[in-house]
N, C-alpha and C positions, 0 to 999 in steps of 0.2 A: 532573588528571582531564579527559579529553576530553568535550566536549559532544556529545550525540547529534545526528546529522543524519538527517533524515527524507527518504526518497525517495517522491515522489508519482508514481504511474503512472496516467494516464487519457487516453484518446483524445479526450475532450471538453476542448478548450482552456479553455472557461469554467469547468468544474468544477476543472480543474487550477489555474487562476489563483486561484479562490476558496479552495481548500485551502491553497495556498502562502501566500496573503495572511493567512489566519486563523492559520496556524502562525507565520509571521514576525512578525505583530503580537503574538504571545505570547512572542516571543524565541527561537523554535526555528528553527534553520538548516534550509533545505530545498533539495532539488534536485528536478527533475521530468523526466519522460519521457512522450512521447505514446504509447508502446508498451512492452510487456514485453520486446520483442526488444532485447537488449543490456543488460538490467537486471542480470543476474548478474555480468557483467564490471564494470559500474559499482559494484555493491555491494561486490565484493571489492577493487577498486582504491581506492575512496574510504573503505573500512572503515565502510560505513553499517550501522546497527544496527536501524533501523525502516523498514518499507516499508508504504505504503498503496496498494493496487492495486485498480483497477476490476475487477469480475468479467467483464463482457461487453465485450471489445474484439476488433477484427478481428486477424487474424494469430496472436495468442496470448492466450487468455483468462487473466485474473488467477489463476484457480485452477490452471492449468497451471504458471504461474510458481511458485506456492507449492509444488507438488509437486516441481519442479526444485530449489528452494532447500532443501527438507527432505532431499532425497536427496544433497546435496552437503555433505561434511564442512566445507568452508570457509564455507558459508552457512546451515547447518542451525540455527544459533543466532539468526538474524535474526528479530526480531519482525515479524509480518505481520498487517495488518488488511485485510479485504476490504471494499470499498465498492461499493454498487450501488443501483439503483432497485428491485430486487426486494423483495418483502415480507420482513420480518424473519425469519420462520420458515424460508423458503427459503434465505435468506442464511446463517442459523445452520447449517442442514443442510449446505450446501456447505462452510462453514468447518470443521465437525467432520470431514467426509470428507477434507479436504486438510490438516488440522492447522494451520489458521490460528489466530492468537492472539486475534483479535477481529473484530468486524464494525461497519460504519457504514452507516447508511441515508443516501443522498444527500439525501433530504428533511429530514434532521435534522443534516447535517454542521456547520452553523453553531452547533449546540448541543453536539454530542457530540465533535467532532474534537479540540479543545484539551485536554479532560481525559484523552485518550488518553495 
């Protein structure tokens, strides 16, 4: 059985490093990207099954990536969590609209990320 690899996408280098560190400390393999551009290709090539993406990024917001993943038969199964500094209700609303699987608040990522 293959272990799941998590793809972290965040334009904040600090947030990305923190998330990768938390997951790797928990024994979870990670990759990271500073932008959603190119993520679909990496997801299909590396057979990634979980993505954590920031909502507000330049070039391509995370919610646009979720929409793209859901519309592609090769990536529609990928579990996606949106992460943001937005308040929880706003984040949940966005997640419902784009069919994300979960949400994480950046202010709580050190508590909530690993149980994901």
